[in-house]
ROTORVO-249334 format. One record per residue (C-alpha): x negated, y negated, z; residue number from 1. Coordinates in pm, whole numbers. Each point is the difference from the previous one (the first is absolute). Layout:
% ROTORVO-249334
[r [X; Y; Z]; NUM],
...
//
This chain:
% ROTORVO-249334
[r [-1519; -2260; -1400]; 1],
[r [191; -149; 293]; 2],
[r [-260; -187; 204]; 3],
[r [161; 74; 336]; 4],
[r [5; 338; 170]; 5],
[r [257; 100; 260]; 6],
[r [-44; 226; 302]; 7],
[r [347; 130; 83]; 8],
[r [77; 141; 346]; 9],
[r [290; 195; 150]; 10],
[r [211; -121; 290]; 11],
[r [263; 198; 186]; 12],
[r [111; -314; 189]; 13],
[r [-75; -365; 70]; 14],
[r [-297; 51; 235]; 15],
[r [-164; 237; -248]; 16],
[r [51; -254; -280]; 17],
[r [-166; -271; 209]; 18],
[r [-291; 230; 90]; 19],
[r [-50; 84; -368]; 20],
[r [-12; -367; -98]; 21],
[r [-240; -93; 281]; 22],
[r [-233; 285; -99]; 23],
[r [-19; -120; -358]; 24],
[r [295; 128; -205]; 25],
[r [91; -218; -297]; 26],
[r [349; 148; 2]; 27],
[r [217; 231; 207]; 28],
[r [279; 235; -101]; 29],
[r [276; 62; 253]; 30],
[r [325; 194; 2]; 31],
[r [336; -165; -68]; 32],
[r [281; 52; 254]; 33],
[r [126; 289; -217]; 34],
[r [-89; 197; -311]; 35],
[r [-375; 29; 55]; 36],
[r [-198; 316; -81]; 37],
[r [-96; 23; 370]; 38],
[r [344; 11; 162]; 39],
[r [-153; -38; 348]; 40],
[r [-183; -322; -94]; 41],
[r [283; -245; -64]; 42],
[r [-11; -360; 123]; 43],
[r [257; -274; 49]; 44],
[r [10; -293; -241]; 45],
[r [-98; -234; 284]; 46],
[r [-310; 212; 75]; 47],
[r [-97; -11; -366]; 48],
[r [60; -377; -7]; 49],
[r [-236; -48; 297]; 50],
[r [-262; 220; -164]; 51],
[r [26; -203; -321]; 52],
[r [-38; -329; 186]; 53],
[r [-311; 130; 176]; 54],
[r [-154; 141; -319]; 55],
[r [72; -309; -208]; 56],
[r [-220; -216; 224]; 57],
[r [-294; 190; -153]; 58],
[r [152; 15; -349]; 59],
[r [47; 372; 62]; 60],
[r [314; 169; -132]; 61],
[r [276; 224; 132]; 62],
[r [147; 270; -223]; 63],
[r [308; 192; 109]; 64],
[r [62; 366; -79]; 65],
[r [347; 89; -120]; 66],
[r [-124; 302; -186]; 67],
[r [253; 277; 33]; 68],
[r [266; 131; -235]; 69],
[r [337; -158; 68]; 70],
[r [351; 139; -7]; 71],
[r [276; -198; -172]; 72],
[r [150; -99; 336]; 73],
[r [-334; -148; 111]; 74],
[r [-67; -231; -294]; 75],
[r [197; -301; 125]; 76],
[r [-168; 18; 342]; 77],
[r [-341; 22; -167]; 78],
[r [78; -299; -222]; 79],
[r [108; -208; 301]; 80],
[r [-311; 102; 193]; 81],
[r [-231; -98; -286]; 82],
[r [150; -350; -3]; 83],
[r [-53; -24; 378]; 84],
[r [-361; 109; -40]; 85],
[r [-54; -258; -272]; 86],
[r [134; -272; 231]; 87],
[r [-235; 131; 271]; 88],
[r [-295; -86; -224]; 89],
[r [-130; 340; -109]; 90],
[r [-239; 3; -293]; 91],
[r [102; 317; -180]; 92],
[r [227; 302; 8]; 93],
[r [-126; 357; -38]; 94],
[r [270; 215; -158]; 95],
[r [49; 348; -143]; 96],
[r [359; -6; -127]; 97],
[r [24; -175; -338]; 98],
[r [373; -37; 57]; 99],
[r [-90; -307; 206]; 100],
[r [-97; -176; -322]; 101],
[r [366; 15; -105]; 102],
[r [102; -208; 304]; 103],
[r [2; -376; 57]; 104],
[r [-339; -37; 165]; 105],
[r [-185; -315; 109]; 106],
[r [-317; -88; -195]; 107],
[r [-230; 210; 218]; 108],
[r [-304; 170; -152]; 109],
[r [83; 369; -45]; 110],
[r [-262; 262; 79]; 111],
[r [41; 351; -140]; 112],
[r [-46; 249; 285]; 113],
[r [-239; 291; -43]; 114],
[r [318; 207; 53]; 115],
[r [86; -89; -362]; 116],
[r [-286; 232; -104]; 117],
[r [-196; -265; -188]; 118],
[r [-249; 229; -168]; 119],
[r [-16; -92; -370]; 120],
[r [-71; -310; -211]; 121],
[r [342; 39; -164]; 122],
[r [186; -1; 332]; 123],
[r [-196; -293; 141]; 124],
[r [41; -202; -321]; 125],
[r [377; 59; 11]; 126],
[r [18; -120; 360]; 127],
[r [-192; -311; -98]; 128],
[r [241; -66; -286]; 129],
[r [310; 22; 222]; 130],
[r [-132; -255; 247]; 131],
[r [-214; 166; 263]; 132],
[r [-280; -231; 119]; 133],
[r [-209; 284; 138]; 134],
[r [-21; 378; -29]; 135],
[r [-127; 224; 280]; 136],
[r [-190; 279; -169]; 137],
[r [60; 367; 71]; 138],
[r [-256; 121; 253]; 139],
[r [-105; 300; -202]; 140],
[r [-149; -203; -288]; 141],
[r [-367; 13; -93]; 142],
[r [-215; -304; -65]; 143],
[r [12; 69; -375]; 144],
[r [380; 14; 9]; 145],
[r [10; -333; 183]; 146],
[r [-230; -152; -260]; 147],
[r [230; 128; -274]; 148],
[r [305; -158; 164]; 149],
[r [-184; -330; 44]; 150],
[r [-112; -8; -363]; 151],
[r [361; 21; -118]; 152],
[r [177; -228; 249]; 153],
[r [-24; -344; 163]; 154],
[r [210; 53; 315]; 155],
[r [-170; -11; 342]; 156],
[r [-124; 342; 110]; 157],
[r [0; 112; 362]; 158],
[r [-149; 325; 127]; 159],
[r [-32; 183; 329]; 160],
[r [-351; 12; 139]; 161],
[r [51; 151; 343]; 162],
[r [233; 212; 211]; 163],
[r [225; 304; -11]; 164],
[r [62; 173; -332]; 165],
[r [319; 169; -118]; 166],
[r [-90; 331; -160]; 167],
[r [293; -34; -239]; 168],
[r [-8; -246; -288]; 169],
[r [145; -328; 123]; 170],
[r [378; -15; -32]; 171],
[r [8; 352; -142]; 172],
[r [10; 212; 318]; 173],
[r [330; 169; 79]; 174],
[r [-106; 274; 242]; 175],
[r [119; -179; 315]; 176],
[r [339; -72; -155]; 177],
[r [38; 349; -144]; 178],
[r [-70; 167; 334]; 179],
[r [184; -220; 246]; 180],
[r [167; -288; -179]; 181],
[r [-259; -256; 112]; 182],
[r [-116; -181; -311]; 183],
[r [-337; -169; -25]; 184],
[r [157; -224; -264]; 185],
[r [246; -111; 267]; 186],
[r [-263; -67; 266]; 187],
[r [70; 320; 194]; 188],
[r [-281; 240; -95]; 189],
[r [-36; 287; 249]; 190],
[r [-362; 54; -115]; 191],
[r [14; 367; -100]; 192],
[r [-351; -55; -140]; 193],
[r [-137; -12; 357]; 194],
[r [144; 342; 98]; 195],
[r [-169; 340; 16]; 196],
[r [12; 227; -307]; 197],
[r [-119; 335; -125]; 198],
[r [-124; 57; -355]; 199],
[r [51; 323; -192]; 200],
[r [-94; 123; -344]; 201],
[r [255; 149; -241]; 202],
[r [-46; 345; 148]; 203],
[r [84; -120; 349]; 204],
[r [-358; 6; 128]; 205],
[r [-64; -267; 262]; 206],
[r [-264; -251; -108]; 207],
[r [34; -245; 291]; 208],
[r [202; 11; 319]; 209],
[r [131; -262; 243]; 210],
[r [-180; -294; -150]; 211],
[r [116; -352; -85]; 212],
[r [-41; 73; -369]; 213],
[r [173; -314; -126]; 214],
[r [-153; -247; 246]; 215],
[r [-243; -250; -152]; 216],
[r [-284; -196; 153]; 217],
[r [40; -375; 18]; 218],
[r [-97; -224; -290]; 219],
[r [-313; -213; 31]; 220],
[r [-121; -196; -303]; 221],
[r [-242; -224; 191]; 222],
[r [-283; 98; -234]; 223],
[r [199; -72; -317]; 224],
[r [134; -353; 56]; 225],
[r [-230; -165; -252]; 226],
[r [84; 261; -264]; 227],
[r [370; -61; 59]; 228],
[r [-44; -376; -33]; 229],
[r [-184; 54; -327]; 230],
[r [282; 231; -111]; 231],
[r [250; -282; 47]; 232],
[r [154; 59; 343]; 233],
[r [69; -323; 189]; 234],
[r [186; 122; 310]; 235],
[r [-150; 260; 236]; 236],
[r [253; 170; 223]; 237],
[r [-41; 174; 335]; 238],
[r [264; 261; 85]; 239],
[r [155; 11; 346]; 240],
[r [338; -161; 72]; 241],
[r [46; 237; 294]; 242],
[r [-350; -52; 139]; 243],
[r [-88; -189; 319]; 244],
[r [-181; -333; 33]; 245],
[r [-348; 150; 66]; 246],
[r [21; 193; -329]; 247],
[r [113; -309; -192]; 248],
[r [-264; -227; 158]; 249],
[r [-282; 250; -52]; 250],
[r [75; 82; -364]; 251],
[r [71; -359; -99]; 252],
[r [-316; -121; 176]; 253],
[r [-208; 265; -174]; 254],
[r [129; -68; -350]; 255],
[r [-9; -377; 50]; 256],
[r [-374; 17; 61]; 257],
[r [-58; 245; -283]; 258],
[r [202; -203; -251]; 259],
[r [-149; -336; 102]; 260],
[r [-350; 124; -79]; 261],
[r [113; 120; -343]; 262],
[r [194; -318; -79]; 263],
[r [-296; -219; 92]; 264],
[r [-228; 199; -232]; 265],
[r [250; -13; -289]; 266],
[r [98; -365; 35]; 267],
[r [359; 88; 87]; 268],
[r [209; -120; 294]; 269],
[r [265; 116; 239]; 270],
[r [363; -90; -61]; 271],
[r [43; -157; 346]; 272],
[r [-184; -243; 228]; 273],
[r [-189; 4; 327]; 274],
[r [-315; 153; 140]; 275],
[r [48; 317; 203]; 276],
[r [-201; 78; 313]; 277],
[r [50; 351; 130]; 278],
[r [-34; 82; 367]; 279],
[r [-103; 358; -82]; 280],
[r [-213; 197; -242]; 281],
[r [230; 175; -253]; 282],
[r [-39; 374; -37]; 283],
[r [253; 195; -205]; 284],
[r [-69; 323; 186]; 285],
[r [109; -151; 333]; 286],
[r [369; -28; -87]; 287],
[r [244; 251; -148]; 288],
[r [-145; 214; -279]; 289],
[r [13; 357; -123]; 290],
[r [-342; -24; -155]; 291],
[r [-47; -198; -320]; 292],
[r [19; 61; -375]; 293],
[r [-29; -218; -309]; 294],
[r [280; 217; -145]; 295],
[r [-195; 65; -318]; 296],
[r [-10; -366; -106]; 297],
[r [-319; 60; -198]; 298],
[r [28; 378; -44]; 299],
[r [88; 312; 197]; 300],
[r [-281; 1; 253]; 301],
[r [44; 173; 334]; 302],
[r [303; 106; 198]; 303],
[r [307; -221; 20]; 304],
[r [199; 214; 245]; 305],
[r [20; 2; 379]; 306],
[r [115; 359; 38]; 307],
[r [-95; 56; 363]; 308],
[r [210; -280; 145]; 309],
[r [225; -286; -112]; 310],
[r [-99; -196; 311]; 311],
[r [-271; -258; 49]; 312],
[r [-342; 142; 78]; 313],
[r [-188; -327; 43]; 314],
[r [-379; -17; -6]; 315],
[r [-252; 282; 31]; 316],
[r [-209; -44; 316]; 317],
[r [-207; 320; 16]; 318],
[r [-18; 378; 24]; 319],
[r [23; 190; 329]; 320],
[r [-345; 128; 103]; 321],
[r [88; 137; 345]; 322],
[r [315; 70; 203]; 323],
[r [18; 17; 379]; 324],
[r [281; 39; 252]; 325],
[r [122; -360; -13]; 326],
[r [-210; -164; -272]; 327],
[r [-152; 40; -343]; 328],
[r [-310; -147; -160]; 329],
[r [-23; -142; -351]; 330],
[r [-294; 43; -235]; 331],
[r [-43; -375; -45]; 332],
[r [26; -330; 183]; 333],
[r [351; -143; 6]; 334],
[r [182; -309; 118]; 335],
[r [294; 179; 160]; 336],
[r [165; -162; 302]; 337],
[r [260; 78; 263]; 338],
[r [357; 22; -140]; 339],
[r [-114; 75; -356]; 340],
[r [209; 263; -177]; 341],
[r [-178; 301; -152]; 342],
[r [122; 265; -240]; 343],
[r [-142; 321; -143]; 344],
[r [107; 305; -197]; 345],
[r [51; 325; 190]; 346],
[r [-91; 350; -112]; 347],
[r [324; 23; -203]; 348],
[r [-62; -342; -161]; 349],
[r [266; -159; 222]; 350],
[r [-65; -358; 104]; 351],
[r [-41; -43; 374]; 352],
[r [-105; -290; 213]; 353],
[r [-94; -145; 336]; 354],
[r [-96; -326; 171]; 355],
[r [-342; -107; 126]; 356],
[r [-24; -33; 378]; 357],
[r [-371; -73; 32]; 358],
[r [-312; -28; -217]; 359],
[r [-361; 61; 101]; 360],
[r [-215; -50; -306]; 361],
[r [86; 285; -239]; 362],
[r [188; 184; 271]; 363],
[r [378; -45; -13]; 364],
[r [243; 82; 283]; 365],
[r [341; 40; -165]; 366],
[r [343; 15; 158]; 367],
[r [15; 364; -113]; 368],
[r [-277; 228; -119]; 369],
[r [220; 278; -142]; 370],
[r [-51; 64; -370]; 371],
[r [-340; -171; -22]; 372],
[r [-280; 229; -119]; 373],
[r [-360; -17; -120]; 374],
[r [-34; -101; -366]; 375],
[r [330; -184; -5]; 376],
[r [26; -343; -162]; 377],
[r [143; -268; 227]; 378],
[r [190; -303; -127]; 379],
[r [116; -313; 178]; 380],
[r [355; -82; -107]; 381],
[r [52; -275; 254]; 382],
[r [-267; -255; 91]; 383],
[r [132; -163; 316]; 384],
[r [-233; -303; 0]; 385],
[r [46; -63; -374]; 386],
[r [377; 24; 29]; 387],
[r [6; -253; 284]; 388],
[r [-190; -252; -212]; 389],
[r [260; 34; -274]; 390],
[r [302; 0; 229]; 391],
[r [5; -375; 61]; 392],
[r [-101; -274; -241]; 393],
[r [-272; 184; -186]; 394],
[r [-103; -294; -218]; 395],
[r [40; -368; -65]; 396],
[r [48; -167; -335]; 397],
[r [-74; -366; -55]; 398],
[r [50; -232; -298]; 399],
[r [-298; -226; -54]; 400],
[r [69; -370; 40]; 401],
[r [-214; -309; -65]; 402],
[r [91; -316; 188]; 403],
[r [-92; -360; -66]; 404],
[r [61; -325; 186]; 405],
[r [21; -323; -204]; 406],
[r [81; -364; 59]; 407],
[r [351; -106; -92]; 408],
[r [183; -330; -9]; 409],
[r [200; 86; 311]; 410],
[r [-255; 214; 184]; 411],
[r [-169; 325; -91]; 412],
[r [104; 275; -240]; 413],
[r [-66; 358; 106]; 414],
[r [2; 234; -302]; 415],
[r [-13; 375; -23]; 416],
[r [-71; 202; -315]; 417],
[r [33; 379; 21]; 418],
[r [-185; 266; -199]; 419],
[r [278; 5; -261]; 420],
[r [-22; -374; -66]; 421],
[r [310; -100; 195]; 422],
[r [-25; -337; 174]; 423],
[r [186; -182; 274]; 424],
[r [-62; -336; 169]; 425],
[r [99; -163; 329]; 426],
[r [-59; -350; 132]; 427],
[r [-166; -88; 332]; 428],
[r [69; -353; 123]; 429],
[r [-136; -33; 354]; 430],
[r [-372; 31; -61]; 431],
[r [-268; -220; 156]; 432],
[r [-356; -72; -110]; 433],
[r [-219; 225; 212]; 434],
[r [-261; -142; 230]; 435],
[r [-198; 326; 15]; 436],
[r [6; 83; -366]; 437],
[r [-193; 329; -3]; 438],
[r [204; 137; 288]; 439],
[r [321; -110; -174]; 440],
[r [-113; 159; -326]; 441],
[r [-72; 334; 167]; 442],
[r [332; -16; 186]; 443],
[r [196; -64; -319]; 444],
[r [-168; 290; -184]; 445],
[r [45; 236; 295]; 446],
[r [364; -92; 56]; 447],
[r [95; 19; -366]; 448],
[r [-150; 347; -47]; 449],
[r [206; 139; 288]; 450],
[r [314; 124; -172]; 451],
[r [98; 253; 263]; 452],
[r [258; 265; -77]; 453],
[r [75; -112; -356]; 454],
[r [-67; 172; -332]; 455],
[r [-270; -256; -77]; 456],
[r [-362; -45; 96]; 457],
[r [-206; -308; -82]; 458],
[r [-344; 61; -145]; 459],
[r [-85; -359; -87]; 460],
[r [91; -341; 145]; 461],
[r [-93; -306; -202]; 462],
[r [3; -336; 183]; 463],
[r [23; -250; -286]; 464],
[r [94; -311; 198]; 465],
[r [-209; -315; -6]; 466],
[r [-32; 11; 378]; 467],
[r [27; 267; 268]; 468],
[r [320; -3; 196]; 469],
[r [127; 127; 329]; 470],
[r [338; 171; -26]; 471],
[r [177; 117; 317]; 472],
[r [5; 380; 24]; 473],
[r [379; 8; 27]; 474],
[r [38; -200; -323]; 475],
[r [-257; 207; -182]; 476],
[r [171; 326; 107]; 477],
[r [337; -135; -112]; 478],
[r [-150; -94; -337]; 479],
[r [-146; 350; -42]; 480],
[r [335; 163; 78]; 481],
[r [175; -227; -247]; 482],
[r [-265; 70; -264]; 483],
[r [37; 377; 43]; 484],
[r [379; -22; -26]; 485],
[r [-17; -212; -316]; 486],
[r [-264; 222; -156]; 487],
[r [211; 311; 62]; 488],
[r [290; -175; -174]; 489],
[r [-223; -92; -296]; 490],
[r [-133; 356; -17]; 491],
[r [352; 137; -11]; 492],
[r [103; -248; -269]; 493],
[r [-302; 94; -211]; 494],
[r [9; 376; 73]; 495],
[r [-31; 205; -321]; 496],
[r [334; 155; -87]; 497],
[r [91; 246; -271]; 498],
[r [347; 31; -147]; 499],
[r [123; 325; -147]; 500],
[r [298; 219; -63]; 501],
[r [123; 251; -251]; 502],
[r [15; -77; -371]; 503],
[r [331; 96; -165]; 504],
[r [-95; 156; -331]; 505],
[r [35; 324; -193]; 506],
[r [-364; 107; -22]; 507],
[r [6; 378; -63]; 508],
[r [-101; 222; 289]; 509],
[r [-301; 220; -95]; 510],
[r [216; 316; 12]; 511],
[r [338; 74; -154]; 512],
[r [102; 297; 212]; 513],
[r [-35; -14; 380]; 514],
[r [44; 274; 257]; 515],
[r [66; -24; 375]; 516],
[r [-360; -125; 26]; 517],
[r [130; -344; -110]; 518],
[r [173; -30; 341]; 519],
[r [323; -153; -131]; 520],
[r [221; 0; 309]; 521],
[r [246; -284; -73]; 522],
[r [200; -145; -288]; 523],
[r [-220; -310; -28]; 524],
[r [-308; 216; -55]; 525],
[r [185; 195; -267]; 526],
[r [102; -330; -164]; 527],
[r [-362; -118; 7]; 528],
[r [-125; 309; -183]; 529],
[r [284; -13; -254]; 530],
[r [-80; -365; -75]; 531],
[r [-360; 104; -61]; 532],
[r [97; 262; -261]; 533],
[r [-15; 318; 210]; 534],
[r [227; 252; -172]; 535],
[r [41; 271; 264]; 536],
[r [-38; -44; 374]; 537],
[r [37; 264; 271]; 538],
[r [118; -107; 346]; 539],
[r [-245; -33; 289]; 540],
[r [-63; 301; 223]; 541],
[r [157; -195; 286]; 542],
[r [341; 20; -168]; 543],
[r [10; 361; 119]; 544],
[r [-164; 147; -308]; 545],
[r [-73; 372; 22]; 546],
[r [-380; 19; -2]; 547],
[r [-25; 378; -10]; 548],
[r [-275; 91; -243]; 549],
[r [-102; -365; -40]; 550],
[r [-338; -156; 71]; 551],
[r [26; -164; 343]; 552],
[r [-363; -110; 23]; 553],
[r [-275; -75; -252]; 554],
[r [-346; -34; 152]; 555],
[r [-352; -105; -83]; 556],
[r [-102; 258; 260]; 557],
[r [-99; 341; -136]; 558],
[r [-5; 274; 263]; 559],
[r [-213; 224; -219]; 560],
[r [-266; -267; -13]; 561],
[r [26; -85; 370]; 562],
[r [-32; 367; 100]; 563],
[r [-285; 76; -239]; 564],
[r [217; 211; -231]; 565],
[r [-17; -212; -313]; 566],
[r [-164; 170; -297]; 567],
[r [-18; -309; -218]; 568],
[r [321; 61; -193]; 569],
[r [50; -230; -296]; 570],
[r [322; -171; -99]; 571],
[r [86; 282; -237]; 572],
[r [-69; 281; 247]; 573],
[r [193; -74; 321]; 574],
[r [-81; 189; 317]; 575],
[r [238; 266; 126]; 576],
[r [288; -137; 209]; 577],
[r [6; 43; 377]; 578],
[r [262; -33; 274]; 579],
[r [3; -240; 291]; 580],
[r [188; 118; 309]; 581],
[r [109; -232; 280]; 582],
[r [34; 67; 374]; 583],
[r [357; 123; -51]; 584],
[r [-105; 251; -264]; 585],
[r [143; -198; -292]; 586],
[r [-195; 49; -326]; 587],
[r [-97; -268; -250]; 588],
[r [-141; 113; -335]; 589],
[r [-310; -195; -108]; 590],
[r [-101; -65; -358]; 591],
[r [-352; -135; -39]; 592],
[r [-55; -296; -232]; 593],
[r [-336; 99; -138]; 594],
[r [-180; -263; -202]; 595],
[r [130; -312; 180]; 596],
[r [-27; 207; 321]; 597],
[r [284; 24; 247]; 598],
[r [314; 201; 77]; 599],
[r [374; 9; -52]; 600],
[r [196; 139; 295]; 601],
[r [351; 126; -68]; 602],
[r [300; 72; 216]; 603],
[r [78; 371; 15]; 604],
[r [357; 128; -1]; 605],
[r [153; 1; 348]; 606],
[r [-257; -249; 131]; 607],
[r [196; -326; -20]; 608],
[r [212; -148; 278]; 609],
//
């Protein structure tokens, strides 16, 4: 097993990347200027370069997402951009389009995006054989499936542990493109899964009305980290490249603490350096969430859907016990404060909200009282005080440094050795034997441990000289600055680096005949599959393929199960089909995947764009 474990955080921009690193991330993934699966989260090469320089001080890494399908006229621009990113010092490239492997790429480690639908040992083993350094597992896998993949491969495995879930199988959702031409595989998903739907049986009887039937809760695998480590996962990924800094800081801080306790108990270590001190107490419920699910990692236990709202509900604070003209009283003590945001579900299950104006014990005076009733559950979806703590520098991260002062032929040698074993030395020449030796000793120790606004902190100063010397404060400060500069240079020279890149070979792809689900949008992708012995290959949906009658979404979600309608159908006795109907009255036939559990949603005639 790899003896280092990585906590991987999202960053929509440079400040978010820095916040993630300071709060304990071992690595950050950030969007390239173009061609990322979150079109609204692109960054300039210079921004990415700055983020890499900041991260590398702590031996943390920066991965760049270039994980969309590419058209033929975009390949040369993508190739040029990848070379620019390599020169900017990035540590890996997350891609979806295998056509990139047919280009002239720099030796960057390649990471197979979850959009490649990495769900089987055969697929993961193939990706390993063609040069991928890491594979991001499909989110819908169970722990047993992950163990099976690990037992048959050696490549690094990365998995999502927190954040928003796509209801469709990764890289295999075409509903957004079919309806409006906005392809999730091109970074433009319109999120039809978060819209309102009706559900009808085959006879047209309404089973559910005006509910967010395809909206999932957010993933939270906080209680399964040790199991995932034992299963062979070495990188733990938080979703959220469109999220704000408070979300990033809170989730990273939470998982840093949780992982550190596990690593200490198992004799493992983090993949980066520095001790993190948080200026807040992490709480996952205090930043964006739709409620949490383990997504059936260890079995189908409990609901995975968020059918009443696709919005954040935050943390439960109490139930309304009494309502008056301008206030309401909760059934429990609470820590609500002025400017907190509250939300609640109305009589029609619609999410409503208000802001706290004043609090008197359990009695809350909201900005508006309309819609609040006895027996209603109240949630806080914005904690004003908590958000303020996370809005600035929410944490500090320091690399431990031991200093020593020794006699030298031409003066004194000041040495620094960091927690990774890197060493730098500087010479001090204008010292004098101290008259007040104890005072001079204390002054030297105090001055040397003051490293100010650097990435280092000194935990131990060893005075190994034969006598005690007085060194002017200005000279001592200059020596410290020089030592820090040299040590940063040594750290950079010794920073662990990993080469990578595609392997040109003819290893057979696990399947011979591929449909539009293979996402072959350009000639280079087609050439890749032909070289790997694929015999027939359909073009990608984004070529303008007519998807009428085709499966546009495959889900782990089963609406029968979620709505209490499942009768325990086995794999050989599938449940009767149903019909999903969107807000515009468009129907989508559903076939239930009984046995593995899930659904296939098809595009009805006359429904496409």
